[in-house]
N, CA, C and O atoms as a CHARMM CRD file, in Angstrom:
* protein
*
  320
    1    1 ALA  N     17.46200 -12.78000  -2.03300 PROA 1      0.00000
    2    1 ALA  CA    16.45800 -13.52500  -3.12600 PROA 1      0.00000
    3    1 ALA  C     16.71700 -12.91200  -4.87800 PROA 1      0.00000
    4    1 ALA  O     16.51900 -13.56200  -5.90400 PROA 1      0.00000
    5    2 VAL  N     17.20000 -11.51100  -4.77000 PROA 2      0.00000
    6    2 VAL  CA    17.13500 -11.09300  -6.31200 PROA 2      0.00000
    7    2 VAL  C     18.64400 -12.09200  -6.81400 PROA 2      0.00000
    8    2 VAL  O     18.89400 -12.34600  -7.99200 PROA 2      0.00000
    9    3 LYS  N     19.49100 -12.53900  -5.65800 PROA 3      0.00000
   10    3 LYS  CA    20.35100 -13.07600  -6.18500 PROA 3      0.00000
   11    3 LYS  C     20.16200 -14.50200  -6.98500 PROA 3      0.00000
   12    3 LYS  O     20.74600 -14.90100  -7.99200 PROA 3      0.00000
   13    4 LEU  N     19.21000 -15.08700  -6.24100 PROA 4      0.00000
   14    4 LEU  CA    18.74700 -15.96700  -6.54700 PROA 4      0.00000
   15    4 LEU  C     17.47900 -16.45300  -7.55200 PROA 4      0.00000
   16    4 LEU  O     16.88900 -17.53100  -7.62300 PROA 4      0.00000
   17    5 GLY  N     17.28600 -14.94700  -8.44000 PROA 5      0.00000
   18    5 GLY  CA    16.46500 -14.56800  -9.33500 PROA 5      0.00000
   19    5 GLY  C     14.88200 -14.86300  -8.96300 PROA 5      0.00000
   20    5 GLY  O     13.99600 -15.15200  -9.76800 PROA 5      0.00000
   21    6 VAL  N     14.76800 -14.72200  -7.60900 PROA 6      0.00000
   22    6 VAL  CA    13.34500 -14.46200  -7.09700 PROA 6      0.00000
   23    6 VAL  C     13.24100 -13.03300  -6.75700 PROA 6      0.00000
   24    6 VAL  O     14.09900 -12.42700  -6.11400 PROA 6      0.00000
   25    7 PRO  N     11.75800 -12.33700  -7.38400 PROA 7      0.00000
   26    7 PRO  CA    11.43100 -11.16200  -7.34500 PROA 7      0.00000
   27    7 PRO  C     11.41400 -11.11200  -5.69100 PROA 7      0.00000
   28    7 PRO  O     11.16300 -12.05800  -4.94400 PROA 7      0.00000
   29    8 ALA  N     11.74500  -9.76200  -5.32200 PROA 8      0.00000
   30    8 ALA  CA    11.84000  -8.80900  -4.28800 PROA 8      0.00000
   31    8 ALA  C     11.38000  -7.68400  -4.69900 PROA 8      0.00000
   32    8 ALA  O     11.13100  -7.36800  -5.86200 PROA 8      0.00000
   33    9 GLY  N     11.21400  -6.82100  -3.37600 PROA 9      0.00000
   34    9 GLY  CA    10.72100  -5.77900  -3.16400 PROA 9      0.00000
   35    9 GLY  C     11.16800  -4.76100  -1.98000 PROA 9      0.00000
   36    9 GLY  O     11.52900  -5.26600  -0.91700 PROA 9      0.00000
   37   10 LEU  N     11.16200  -3.84100  -2.07000 PROA 10     0.00000
   38   10 LEU  CA    10.90200  -2.79700  -0.21900 PROA 10     0.00000
   39   10 LEU  C      9.28000  -2.85800   0.12900 PROA 10     0.00000
   40   10 LEU  O      8.40600  -2.87000  -0.73800 PROA 10     0.00000
   41   11 VAL  N      9.04400  -2.89200   1.54900 PROA 11     0.00000
   42   11 VAL  CA     8.09100  -2.58200   1.37600 PROA 11     0.00000
   43   11 VAL  C      8.20600  -0.80100   2.16300 PROA 11     0.00000
   44   11 VAL  O      8.76100  -0.48300   3.21500 PROA 11     0.00000
   45   12 PHE  N      7.45900   0.06600   1.17600 PROA 12     0.00000
   46   12 PHE  CA     7.61400   1.34900   1.17400 PROA 12     0.00000
   47   12 PHE  C      6.96000   1.87100   2.59400 PROA 12     0.00000
   48   12 PHE  O      7.43600   2.85600   3.15700 PROA 12     0.00000
   49   13 LEU  N      5.39700   0.86000   3.35200 PROA 13     0.00000
   50   13 LEU  CA     4.73000   1.19300   4.29700 PROA 13     0.00000
   51   13 LEU  C      4.09200   0.25000   5.07900 PROA 13     0.00000
   52   13 LEU  O      3.18200  -0.41900   4.59000 PROA 13     0.00000
   53   14 ASP  N      4.39600   0.12300   6.07100 PROA 14     0.00000
   54   14 ASP  CA     3.30100  -1.04300   6.99900 PROA 14     0.00000
   55   14 ASP  C      2.38900  -0.13700   7.57600 PROA 14     0.00000
   56   14 ASP  O      2.65200   0.50000   8.59500 PROA 14     0.00000
   57   15 LEU  N      1.09600  -0.04000   6.82700 PROA 15     0.00000
   58   15 LEU  CA     0.02300   0.57800   7.37000 PROA 15     0.00000
   59   15 LEU  C     -0.53600   0.49700   9.17400 PROA 15     0.00000
   60   15 LEU  O     -0.98100   1.46600   9.78900 PROA 15     0.00000
   61   16 ASP  N     -0.38500  -0.70100   9.66100 PROA 16     0.00000
   62   16 ASP  CA    -1.03100  -0.62600  10.84300 PROA 16     0.00000
   63   16 ASP  C     -0.19900  -1.88800  12.12900 PROA 16     0.00000
   64   16 ASP  O     -0.71700  -2.48500  13.07300 PROA 16     0.00000
   65   17 GLY  N      1.19000  -1.89900  11.62600 PROA 17     0.00000
   66   17 GLY  CA     1.79600  -2.64700  12.25400 PROA 17     0.00000
   67   17 GLY  C      2.24000  -1.76000  14.16300 PROA 17     0.00000
   68   17 GLY  O      3.03600  -2.12600  15.02700 PROA 17     0.00000
   69   18 ASP  N      1.78800  -1.19500  14.14100 PROA 18     0.00000
   70   18 ASP  CA     1.94600  -0.48200  15.43600 PROA 18     0.00000
   71   18 ASP  C      0.39300  -0.21300  16.34200 PROA 18     0.00000
   72   18 ASP  O      0.14700   0.21100  17.47100 PROA 18     0.00000
   73   19 GLY  N     -0.47800  -0.71900  15.15700 PROA 19     0.00000
   74   19 GLY  CA    -2.01300  -0.81300  16.14300 PROA 19     0.00000
   75   19 GLY  C     -2.27300   0.52500  15.40700 PROA 19     0.00000
   76   19 GLY  O     -3.15100   1.15900  15.99200 PROA 19     0.00000
   77   20 GLN  N     -1.70200   1.27300  14.11200 PROA 20     0.00000
   78   20 GLN  CA    -2.57700   2.82200  13.84700 PROA 20     0.00000
   79   20 GLN  C     -3.97600   2.65000  13.75400 PROA 20     0.00000
   80   20 GLN  O     -4.45200   1.57900  13.37600 PROA 20     0.00000
   81   21 GLU  N     -4.80300   3.80500  14.12900 PROA 21     0.00000
   82   21 GLU  CA    -5.67900   3.71100  13.88600 PROA 21     0.00000
   83   21 GLU  C     -6.91100   4.45800  12.88400 PROA 21     0.00000
   84   21 GLU  O     -6.83300   5.66000  13.13600 PROA 21     0.00000
   85   22 GLY  N     -7.67800   4.29700  12.16500 PROA 22     0.00000
   86   22 GLY  CA    -8.06200   4.83200  10.67900 PROA 22     0.00000
   87   22 GLY  C     -7.71300   6.05900  10.36000 PROA 22     0.00000
   88   22 GLY  O     -7.12700   6.21700   9.28900 PROA 22     0.00000
   89   23 PRO  N     -7.93800   6.99600  11.05300 PROA 23     0.00000
   90   23 PRO  CA    -7.12400   8.17700  10.08900 PROA 23     0.00000
   91   23 PRO  C     -5.82800   8.42700   9.97600 PROA 23     0.00000
   92   23 PRO  O     -5.33300   9.21100   9.16500 PROA 23     0.00000
   93   24 VAL  N     -5.10800   7.62000  10.96400 PROA 24     0.00000
   94   24 VAL  CA    -3.28500   7.24600  10.48900 PROA 24     0.00000
   95   24 VAL  C     -3.27800   6.71800   9.42200 PROA 24     0.00000
   96   24 VAL  O     -2.83800   7.34600   8.45900 PROA 24     0.00000
   97   25 ILE  N     -3.81400   5.26600   9.25500 PROA 25     0.00000
   98   25 ILE  CA    -4.59600   4.61600   8.63800 PROA 25     0.00000
   99   25 ILE  C     -4.44600   5.39000   6.96100 PROA 25     0.00000
  100   25 ILE  O     -3.54400   5.34500   6.12500 PROA 25     0.00000
  101   26 ARG  N     -5.52000   5.93900   6.98100 PROA 26     0.00000
  102   26 ARG  CA    -6.20500   6.51300   5.61000 PROA 26     0.00000
  103   26 ARG  C     -4.81300   8.06400   5.51600 PROA 26     0.00000
  104   26 ARG  O     -5.06000   8.90000   4.64700 PROA 26     0.00000
  105   27 ARG  N     -3.91100   8.23000   6.12300 PROA 27     0.00000
  106   27 ARG  CA    -3.29600   9.80400   5.63200 PROA 27     0.00000
  107   27 ARG  C     -1.89400   8.76800   5.32400 PROA 27     0.00000
  108   27 ARG  O     -0.94400   9.21000   4.67800 PROA 27     0.00000
  109   28 PHE  N     -1.90200   7.58100   5.78000 PROA 28     0.00000
  110   28 PHE  CA    -0.50300   6.91800   5.27000 PROA 28     0.00000
  111   28 PHE  C     -0.35800   6.47700   3.99500 PROA 28     0.00000
  112   28 PHE  O      0.62300   6.37400   3.25800 PROA 28     0.00000
  113   29 LEU  N     -2.54400   6.02000   3.75500 PROA 29     0.00000
  114   29 LEU  CA    -2.60400   5.53100   2.22700 PROA 29     0.00000
  115   29 LEU  C     -2.13000   6.54400   1.46900 PROA 29     0.00000
  116   29 LEU  O     -1.49300   6.41600   0.42400 PROA 29     0.00000
  117   30 ASP  N     -2.53200   7.84000   2.15100 PROA 30     0.00000
  118   30 ASP  CA    -2.42900   9.52400   1.00500 PROA 30     0.00000
  119   30 ASP  C     -1.16400   9.05800   0.36300 PROA 30     0.00000
  120   30 ASP  O     -1.07700   8.88900  -0.85400 PROA 30     0.00000
  121   31 ASN  N     -0.03600   8.82300   1.32700 PROA 31     0.00000
  122   31 ASN  CA     1.17300   9.17000   1.20600 PROA 31     0.00000
  123   31 ASN  C      1.30400   8.42800   0.20300 PROA 31     0.00000
  124   31 ASN  O      1.56500   8.62100  -0.98400 PROA 31     0.00000
  125   32 ALA  N      1.01000   7.23600   1.05900 PROA 32     0.00000
  126   32 ALA  CA     1.63000   5.76300  -0.29000 PROA 32     0.00000
  127   32 ALA  C      1.17500   5.83900  -1.82700 PROA 32     0.00000
  128   32 ALA  O      1.86200   5.29100  -2.68900 PROA 32     0.00000
  129   33 ALA  N     -0.09600   6.58700  -2.17500 PROA 33     0.00000
  130   33 ALA  CA    -0.92400   6.95200  -3.32400 PROA 33     0.00000
  131   33 ALA  C      0.25900   8.05900  -4.00300 PROA 33     0.00000
  132   33 ALA  O      0.57900   7.74600  -5.15000 PROA 33     0.00000
  133   34 PHE  N      0.90400   9.22700  -3.48300 PROA 34     0.00000
  134   34 PHE  CA     1.41200   9.98700  -3.75900 PROA 34     0.00000
  135   34 PHE  C      2.86000   9.19900  -4.30200 PROA 34     0.00000
  136   34 PHE  O      3.40500   9.57700  -5.33900 PROA 34     0.00000
  137   35 ARG  N      3.34300   8.20400  -3.58200 PROA 35     0.00000
  138   35 ARG  CA     4.83500   7.72000  -3.78500 PROA 35     0.00000
  139   35 ARG  C      4.49800   7.01100  -4.91800 PROA 35     0.00000
  140   35 ARG  O      5.10000   6.96200  -5.99100 PROA 35     0.00000
  141   36 ALA  N      3.38100   6.41500  -4.54700 PROA 36     0.00000
  142   36 ALA  CA     3.08900   5.20900  -6.69900 PROA 36     0.00000
  143   36 ALA  C      3.25200   5.77300  -7.64200 PROA 36     0.00000
  144   36 ALA  O      4.08100   5.53700  -8.52100 PROA 36     0.00000
  145   37 ARG  N      2.13800   6.96200  -7.56500 PROA 37     0.00000
  146   37 ARG  CA     1.98000   8.14800  -8.77600 PROA 37     0.00000
  147   37 ARG  C      3.57000   8.26000  -9.19600 PROA 37     0.00000
  148   37 ARG  O      3.77400   7.73100 -10.28800 PROA 37     0.00000
  149   38 ASN  N      4.54700   8.73400  -8.68200 PROA 38     0.00000
  150   38 ASN  CA     5.85400   9.15300  -8.26900 PROA 38     0.00000
  151   38 ASN  C      6.63200   8.01300  -9.11000 PROA 38     0.00000
  152   38 ASN  O      7.22200   8.22600 -10.16900 PROA 38     0.00000
  153   39 GLU  N      6.54900   6.99800  -8.57600 PROA 39     0.00000
  154   39 GLU  CA     7.57500   5.43200  -8.87300 PROA 39     0.00000
  155   39 GLU  C      6.98400   4.60400  -9.54700 PROA 39     0.00000
  156   39 GLU  O      7.33500   3.42500  -9.48600 PROA 39     0.00000
  157   40 ASN  N      6.42600   4.81700  -9.98100 PROA 40     0.00000
  158   40 ASN  CA     5.52700   3.56900 -10.84300 PROA 40     0.00000
  159   40 ASN  C      5.06100   2.31200 -10.05900 PROA 40     0.00000
  160   40 ASN  O      5.17000   1.19600 -10.56700 PROA 40     0.00000
  161   41 GLY  N      4.49100   2.51400  -8.70200 PROA 41     0.00000
  162   41 GLY  CA     4.13200   1.52600  -8.16900 PROA 41     0.00000
  163   41 GLY  C      4.64700   1.11000  -6.56800 PROA 41     0.00000
  164   41 GLY  O      5.77900   0.65600  -6.73100 PROA 41     0.00000
  165   42 VAL  N      4.34400   1.06900  -5.23000 PROA 42     0.00000
  166   42 VAL  CA     4.97700   0.93800  -4.11600 PROA 42     0.00000
  167   42 VAL  C      4.72400  -0.36100  -3.33000 PROA 42     0.00000
  168   42 VAL  O      3.82700  -0.98900  -3.89200 PROA 42     0.00000
  169   43 ILE  N      5.19200  -1.00200  -2.22300 PROA 43     0.00000
  170   43 ILE  CA     4.72500  -2.30000  -1.88900 PROA 43     0.00000
  171   43 ILE  C      3.75300  -1.80600  -0.16200 PROA 43     0.00000
  172   43 ILE  O      4.37000  -1.20100   0.71400 PROA 43     0.00000
  173   44 VAL  N      2.89800  -2.03000  -0.05400 PROA 44     0.00000
  174   44 VAL  CA     2.89600  -1.63100   1.50800 PROA 44     0.00000
  175   44 VAL  C      1.64000  -2.63600   2.03200 PROA 44     0.00000
  176   44 VAL  O      0.73100  -3.20400   1.42700 PROA 44     0.00000
  177   45 LEU  N      2.06700  -2.56900   3.56500 PROA 45     0.00000
  178   45 LEU  CA     1.94800  -3.75900   4.03500 PROA 45     0.00000
  179   45 LEU  C      0.60100  -3.73400   4.76300 PROA 45     0.00000
  180   45 LEU  O      0.44800  -2.62300   5.27200 PROA 45     0.00000
  181   46 ALA  N     -0.64700  -4.72500   5.04800 PROA 46     0.00000
  182   46 ALA  CA    -1.41300  -4.04400   6.36400 PROA 46     0.00000
  183   46 ALA  C     -1.97800  -5.76600   7.10100 PROA 46     0.00000
  184   46 ALA  O     -1.75200  -6.87200   6.61000 PROA 46     0.00000
  185   47 ARG  N     -2.34600  -5.61300   7.72100 PROA 47     0.00000
  186   47 ARG  CA    -3.02200  -6.85800   8.53400 PROA 47     0.00000
  187   47 ARG  C     -4.71600  -6.58200   8.09400 PROA 47     0.00000
  188   47 ARG  O     -5.24400  -5.52700   7.74500 PROA 47     0.00000
  189   48 THR  N     -5.35500  -8.03700   8.26800 PROA 48     0.00000
  190   48 THR  CA    -6.69500  -7.85700   8.25500 PROA 48     0.00000
  191   48 THR  C     -7.44200  -7.36700   9.46300 PROA 48     0.00000
  192   48 THR  O     -8.39700  -7.84800  10.07100 PROA 48     0.00000
  193   49 ARG  N     -6.83900  -6.43100   9.61200 PROA 49     0.00000
  194   49 ARG  CA    -7.87500  -5.93700  11.28100 PROA 49     0.00000
  195   49 ARG  C     -8.96400  -5.17400  10.90000 PROA 49     0.00000
  196   49 ARG  O     -8.67100  -4.46000   9.94100 PROA 49     0.00000
  197   50 ALA  N    -10.37100  -5.01300  11.36300 PROA 50     0.00000
  198   50 ALA  CA   -11.59400  -4.81700  11.20300 PROA 50     0.00000
  199   50 ALA  C    -11.42900  -3.18900  10.73800 PROA 50     0.00000
  200   50 ALA  O    -12.14700  -2.57400   9.94900 PROA 50     0.00000
  201   51 GLU  N    -10.03500  -2.60900  11.62100 PROA 51     0.00000
  202   51 GLU  CA   -10.44000  -1.11500  11.70400 PROA 51     0.00000
  203   51 GLU  C     -9.33000  -1.27500  10.38800 PROA 51     0.00000
  204   51 GLU  O     -9.96600  -0.75900   9.47000 PROA 51     0.00000
  205   52 THR  N     -8.27700  -1.62900   9.93200 PROA 52     0.00000
  206   52 THR  CA    -7.42600  -1.62600   9.04400 PROA 52     0.00000
  207   52 THR  C     -8.50300  -1.69500   7.81200 PROA 52     0.00000
  208   52 THR  O     -8.38400  -0.65800   7.15800 PROA 52     0.00000
  209   53 LEU  N     -9.29600  -2.36700   7.38100 PROA 53     0.00000
  210   53 LEU  CA    -9.92600  -2.95500   6.25100 PROA 53     0.00000
  211   53 LEU  C    -11.69900  -1.60200   6.12900 PROA 53     0.00000
  212   53 LEU  O    -12.56400  -1.32100   5.30000 PROA 53     0.00000
  213   54 GLN  N    -11.38300  -1.28300   7.28800 PROA 54     0.00000
  214   54 GLN  CA   -12.63600   0.07400   7.17900 PROA 54     0.00000
  215   54 GLN  C    -11.86700   1.07500   6.97100 PROA 54     0.00000
  216   54 GLN  O    -12.34300   1.86300   6.15400 PROA 54     0.00000
  217   55 ALA  N    -10.71000   1.40200   7.45000 PROA 55     0.00000
  218   55 ALA  CA   -10.01300   2.23500   6.86400 PROA 55     0.00000
  219   55 ALA  C     -9.56200   2.55000   5.17800 PROA 55     0.00000
  220   55 ALA  O     -9.50100   3.59100   4.52300 PROA 55     0.00000
  221   56 LEU  N     -9.29900   1.15900   4.86600 PROA 56     0.00000
  222   56 LEU  CA    -8.87900   0.82300   3.46800 PROA 56     0.00000
  223   56 LEU  C    -10.41900   1.19100   2.88500 PROA 56     0.00000
  224   56 LEU  O    -10.45900   2.19000   2.16700 PROA 56     0.00000
  225   57 LEU  N    -11.21100   0.74900   3.03300 PROA 57     0.00000
  226   57 LEU  CA   -12.37500   0.84500   2.18700 PROA 57     0.00000
  227   57 LEU  C    -13.28200   2.78000   2.31300 PROA 57     0.00000
  228   57 LEU  O    -13.82500   3.41500   1.40900 PROA 57     0.00000
  229   58 GLU  N    -13.14300   3.04600   3.34300 PROA 58     0.00000
  230   58 GLU  CA   -13.14500   4.73300   3.80900 PROA 58     0.00000
  231   58 GLU  C    -12.21400   5.23900   2.77900 PROA 58     0.00000
  232   58 GLU  O    -12.91500   5.87500   1.99200 PROA 58     0.00000
  233   59 TRP  N    -11.05000   5.27100   2.41500 PROA 59     0.00000
  234   59 TRP  CA   -10.41500   5.68200   1.69200 PROA 59     0.00000
  235   59 TRP  C    -10.67400   5.64200  -0.08500 PROA 59     0.00000
  236   59 TRP  O    -10.63200   6.55800  -0.90600 PROA 59     0.00000
  237   60 SER  N    -10.96300   4.11600  -0.25300 PROA 60     0.00000
  238   60 SER  CA   -11.01800   3.65700  -1.54300 PROA 60     0.00000
  239   60 SER  C    -12.03600   4.42300  -2.10300 PROA 60     0.00000
  240   60 SER  O    -11.91400   4.40000  -3.32800 PROA 60     0.00000
  241   61 LEU  N    -12.98700   5.09200  -1.74400 PROA 61     0.00000
  242   61 LEU  CA   -14.12900   6.16000  -1.72900 PROA 61     0.00000
  243   61 LEU  C    -13.55200   7.16600  -2.16800 PROA 61     0.00000
  244   61 LEU  O    -14.30900   7.60200  -3.03600 PROA 61     0.00000
  245   62 GLY  N    -12.50700   7.92700  -2.09200 PROA 62     0.00000
  246   62 GLY  CA   -11.91000   9.48900  -1.91200 PROA 62     0.00000
  247   62 GLY  C    -11.43900   9.46900  -3.21600 PROA 62     0.00000
  248   62 GLY  O    -11.69800   8.66900  -4.11500 PROA 62     0.00000
  249   63 ASN  N    -10.61700  10.57400  -3.21200 PROA 63     0.00000
  250   63 ASN  CA   -10.52000  11.26400  -4.82200 PROA 63     0.00000
  251   63 ASN  C     -8.92300  11.11800  -4.70400 PROA 63     0.00000
  252   63 ASN  O     -8.42200  11.68300  -5.67700 PROA 63     0.00000
  253   64 ARG  N     -8.03100  10.61300  -3.93600 PROA 64     0.00000
  254   64 ARG  CA    -6.64000  10.26700  -3.96500 PROA 64     0.00000
  255   64 ARG  C     -6.86100   9.07100  -4.68200 PROA 64     0.00000
  256   64 ARG  O     -6.43400   9.01600  -5.83500 PROA 64     0.00000
  257   65 ALA  N     -7.60100   7.86900  -4.07900 PROA 65     0.00000
  258   65 ALA  CA    -7.70200   6.57000  -4.45100 PROA 65     0.00000
  259   65 ALA  C     -8.03100   6.58200  -6.29300 PROA 65     0.00000
  260   65 ALA  O     -7.82200   5.72100  -7.14700 PROA 65     0.00000
  261   66 GLN  N     -8.28400   7.17300  -6.32800 PROA 66     0.00000
  262   66 GLN  CA    -8.77900   7.19400  -8.18800 PROA 66     0.00000
  263   66 GLN  C     -7.50900   7.85800  -8.64900 PROA 66     0.00000
  264   66 GLN  O     -7.82000   8.75200  -9.43600 PROA 66     0.00000
  265   67 SER  N     -6.24700   7.79000  -8.48800 PROA 67     0.00000
  266   67 SER  CA    -5.25300   7.86800  -9.32700 PROA 67     0.00000
  267   67 SER  C     -4.39700   6.46900  -9.25400 PROA 67     0.00000
  268   67 SER  O     -3.74600   6.03500 -10.20400 PROA 67     0.00000
  269   68 VAL  N     -4.50400   5.84500  -7.99100 PROA 68     0.00000
  270   68 VAL  CA    -3.91200   4.83200  -8.15000 PROA 68     0.00000
  271   68 VAL  C     -4.49700   2.96700  -8.66400 PROA 68     0.00000
  272   68 VAL  O     -5.63600   3.05300  -9.12500 PROA 68     0.00000
  273   69 THR  N     -4.25600   2.26800  -8.66500 PROA 69     0.00000
  274   69 THR  CA    -4.71900   0.84500  -8.24100 PROA 69     0.00000
  275   69 THR  C     -4.20600  -0.08300  -7.77800 PROA 69     0.00000
  276   69 THR  O     -3.22900  -0.72100  -8.16900 PROA 69     0.00000
  277   70 LEU  N     -5.18200  -0.27200  -6.45900 PROA 70     0.00000
  278   70 LEU  CA    -4.57100  -0.78800  -5.35600 PROA 70     0.00000
  279   70 LEU  C     -4.43500  -2.51700  -6.49200 PROA 70     0.00000
  280   70 LEU  O     -5.15500  -2.94000  -7.39700 PROA 70     0.00000
  281   71 ALA  N     -3.34200  -2.99800  -5.93000 PROA 71     0.00000
  282   71 ALA  CA    -3.32400  -4.71200  -6.72300 PROA 71     0.00000
  283   71 ALA  C     -2.19500  -5.75800  -5.79000 PROA 71     0.00000
  284   71 ALA  O     -1.33100  -5.58100  -4.93200 PROA 71     0.00000
  285   72 PRO  N     -2.54600  -6.44100  -6.22800 PROA 72     0.00000
  286   72 PRO  CA    -1.38600  -7.60700  -5.29500 PROA 72     0.00000
  287   72 PRO  C     -0.14400  -7.36000  -5.14600 PROA 72     0.00000
  288   72 PRO  O      0.06500  -6.24600  -5.62600 PROA 72     0.00000
  289   73 ILE  N      0.86300  -7.84100  -4.70500 PROA 73     0.00000
  290   73 ILE  CA     2.24600  -7.54200  -4.92000 PROA 73     0.00000
  291   73 ILE  C      2.80600  -8.01900  -5.97000 PROA 73     0.00000
  292   73 ILE  O      3.65600  -7.31900  -6.52100 PROA 73     0.00000
  293   74 SER  N      2.54300  -9.06800  -6.41000 PROA 74     0.00000
  294   74 SER  CA     3.16200  -9.87200  -7.63600 PROA 74     0.00000
  295   74 SER  C      3.06800  -8.51100  -8.70600 PROA 74     0.00000
  296   74 SER  O      4.00000  -8.14200  -9.42100 PROA 74     0.00000
  297   75 ALA  N      1.92200  -7.96500  -8.64400 PROA 75     0.00000
  298   75 ALA  CA     2.05000  -6.59300  -9.59300 PROA 75     0.00000
  299   75 ALA  C      3.12800  -5.40600  -9.71100 PROA 75     0.00000
  300   75 ALA  O      3.50300  -4.94200 -10.78700 PROA 75     0.00000
  301   76 VAL  N      3.35800  -5.18700  -9.05600 PROA 76     0.00000
  302   76 VAL  CA     4.34000  -4.76300  -8.37500 PROA 76     0.00000
  303   76 VAL  C      5.87900  -5.20000  -8.78200 PROA 76     0.00000
  304   76 VAL  O      6.45300  -4.64900  -9.72100 PROA 76     0.00000
  305   77 LEU  N      6.48500  -6.21800  -8.00800 PROA 77     0.00000
  306   77 LEU  CA     7.36500  -7.10200  -8.33300 PROA 77     0.00000
  307   77 LEU  C      7.35100  -7.67100  -9.82700 PROA 77     0.00000
  308   77 LEU  O      8.49100  -7.67700 -10.29000 PROA 77     0.00000
  309   78 GLN  N      6.41900  -8.13100 -10.67800 PROA 78     0.00000
  310   78 GLN  CA     6.66700  -8.32800 -12.03900 PROA 78     0.00000
  311   78 GLN  C      6.71600  -6.96200 -12.75800 PROA 78     0.00000
  312   78 GLN  O      7.04800  -6.98500 -13.94300 PROA 78     0.00000
  313   79 ALA  N      6.41000  -5.70500 -12.15100 PROA 79     0.00000
  314   79 ALA  CA     6.84900  -4.74800 -13.08100 PROA 79     0.00000
  315   79 ALA  C      8.27100  -4.28800 -13.00500 PROA 79     0.00000
  316   79 ALA  O      8.73000  -3.38900 -13.70900 PROA 79     0.00000
  317   80 GLN  N      8.93900  -4.96600 -12.10100 PROA 80     0.00000
  318   80 GLN  CA    10.71600  -4.53400 -11.75600 PROA 80     0.00000
  319   80 GLN  C     11.52700  -5.21200 -12.85400 PROA 80     0.00000
  320   80 GLN  O     12.75200  -5.09600 -12.87700 PROA 80     0.00000
């Protein structure tokens, strides 16, 4: 993709690809937020499972979520 001029990036983390539950997803989000602060953004992949959305909502209300901005993948790709 890069050779053709198409924006591309590496997925840092797949939140729920192995059916992870809420506590694990929230821990993964903490790790992704830490990395995003240090690297000016990361790409995180998730599915629209009810448990994933609930974990994302709960995590977004916590302190660590305040240090990052959730954005579409295009925001990270355009910043490169």
